[in-house]
N, C-alpha and C positions, 0 to 999 in steps of 0.2 A: 362521643368523639366522632366527627366526620373526617373526609379527607382534607378539608381546609385546615382542621386543627392539627392534622398529622404533618402538613406542610409548615405550619407555624411552629411546631414543636421541633421539627427537623432544621428550621432556620435558627431558633434559639440554641438548640444543641451546637450547632456550628459556630455561633457567635461566642458561646462559652469557651469553645476551644481556641477560638480566635477572635478577640474582641474588634478587630479591624474587618471582620467578614461582615459584608452588607447585604441588603436585600437584592441590590442590583447584581451583585456577584452570584447570589443564589438564583436569581432569574436567568443569568446567562448560562449557569450549569445545567438548568432545566429547559434551555432553549425557549424560554418564555420573555415577553415584554415585562419590564419591571412594574410598570403600572397594572397590567393584567394580573401579575402575581400579587400585588398588593391588594387588588380587589377581591381576589379569590380568598386570600387569608382573612380578609376583613368580612367575608360573607357577602360581599356586594356582588359577585359574579358566579353564575351557576356553573358547576363542574359537569361536563359531558362525559360519557363512557370513553369517547376517543381521546380527550384530554387526560382523563385519569390514566388510561393505558400508556399514553406518551410519557406523562410525568413519572408515574409508578416504575416504568421501565428504567428511566434515568436513576431512580432511587433503589434499583435493585429488587423491586416488588414484582414477583412474578407467580405463576401457577394458580393455586387455588386462593391464596391471599388477594391476588389481583382481582380475580373474579368476583370474590366477596365485595371488595370496595366497589367495583362497577355496579354490581347488584344494588348496592345501596342507593344509587341514583334512580333506580327504576321503582322503588318501594313507595307506597302511599305516604305522603307527608304527614308529620306529626301535626296534630292540631295544637294551637298555642298553649292549650290547657295541659296537654300531656306533659308529663315530667320525663325527660330522658335522663336516666341515670349514667353518670360518669363511672369509670372502671373503679376509681377509689371509693365513691359512695356506695357502690354495690358491694364492696368487700366488707363494708360495715354492716350490711343487713343481708348477708349471704345465706343465713340460716332460714329455713323454710317458714318458720312462724312469723316473720316479719311480714311477708307477702300475704299470709293467711290473716294476720291482724289487721292489715290494710284492707282486706275485704270483709273481714268480721264486723268492722265498724258499720257497715251498710245493712247488717241483719237488723230486722225491726226492733228487737227487744234488746239491742246492744247495751252493754254496762260497762263504763270505763274503769270500774274497780279492778284492780289486779287480781283479787281472788275469783271474780266472776271470768276474767279472760283466761286466768290459768286453768279454770275447770273446763271451759268450752274448747281450748286448744290442746289440752293435755300436757301443758308445760309447767314448769315450776313458777311460783310468784315472783321470784327474782328474775326469772327470764322474762316474764311478762312486763315487769316493771323496766327492765333494761331495753326491751324492745321498744316500749312506748317512748322513752327517753331518747332513744336513738332516732326514732322517726320524727320526733319534735326537734331535735337538734339539726336534722338534715332538712327541716322545713317542709315535710311531707305531711305531718300532723300540726295542728294548733290546738290550744285549749281555749274554750269559750269562757265567758264571764262566770258560768256555773260550774266550771271545772270539767265539762265534757270534752270530748275530743272531736274534731272535724278535720276532714282531708282537705289538703289545699289543691289538690289535682285529682282528676277522675281516673287516671291511669298512670301506672308506672311501666316503664319499658326499657329494655336494653337492646331491641332488635336491631337498632342501627349501629351495633359494635361488632365489627367483624373479627372479634378475638374470643378466646377462650382460655381464661387463666384457672388457677387452682380453686377459686372461690366459685366461679360458674360451675366447675365440674364437681365440687363439693355438693352444691345445692341440688344437681341433677342427681347425684347419688343418693341424697336424702329422699328426693321425691320417688325415685325408682324403689328404694328400698320400703317406702311407706305404701307403694303400689302392691309390693309382694305381701306385705302384711293385711292389706285390704282383700288381697285375693283369698286369704285364708280366715280372716277374722270379720269381714263385712258381709252381710246378707246379700246375696245376688240382686234382690229387689232394690238394694240402694247403691248398686254400682254397675258400671259397664266397662269390661276390659276385653279387648280383643287384639288379634295380630294379623299381619299381612306379610306373607313372603312371595316376591315376585322376581322374575328375571328383568334386569333394567340396565340401561346404559349409564356408566359412570359419568360420562360427559353432560348428562341431564341434571345431575344434583343441583346446580344453582336455581334452575327452574323448579324443580320438585320442592326445594328448600322454600321458595317463595310461595308455592301453592299451599304448603302446610301452614306458612305463616299467615296467609290470607284466610285460610279455614279458621284458624285459632281466632283471628281478629273478627271475623264474621259471626262465630259461635258466641264470642264474648259480647259483642254488641246485641245479637238477639236475647241472650239471658238477661242482660242489663235491662233491656226493655220490658222484660216481664214483670219486673218490680216485685216488692214485698219479698225480699230474700229471708230465708230462715235458716240457712246452713251455708258453709264454705265447701267448696270442692276444689280437688286438684285435676287438671288434665295434663298429661305428659304423653308426647308423641314422639317416637323414636325411629330413625330410618337409618340403617347401617349395614354395611356388608357382611354377609356371612361367608363369603368365598374369600379365600386368601389371595392376594396379589402374587403373581409368580413373574420374576424377572426374566428377560429373554436371555438366552445363553449365547 
């Protein structure tokens, strides 16, 4: 969902509460020209940071949430082939093994049989079967004439969503937990785990967040260009405060 989707949903919400509420009335409330608002909602007009700040303020969006929306306009645009998952779609595949399976399909000796998937991801056969079926149902996988599996998109992403619901947090918990297990159970030669603690400015978080995302995208592109994958890895980066905020007295 981008900011134009948010505006569209807000308009629909108001129209459900009042069937006589019009786009013109919504535009007047936002201090926008009706034709401009119509173009924005239909994706025909680009949103600038200044416009998002103006409209977001009218809708009561402030602070970090507003900054997140503004940052989205500065990010690298998705290619037409990338699949941007909506929040409701992500909830269906929030367990880590859906993403692992999405990458496992690119391993040279991949076998679409559920027992093979189960053995290589360490999940049950029923979980493997359900994961494949969900990915097909969402249009992320398709079956070829021989019964094999193919991806319909080279990448899945949720980076353009400035929200964090229970499903997102659950998958992050899963990945961090698996990282703890790898620290104890995976030989050092097969992993890299390090940490950084540094004094920083809280106001720099939006820029730091974007630098982390660019690093992830760049590393992902470099790895994919290497070709001939033989395994699937997780990379999880966390940046969070260890000092506690203290309110002014």
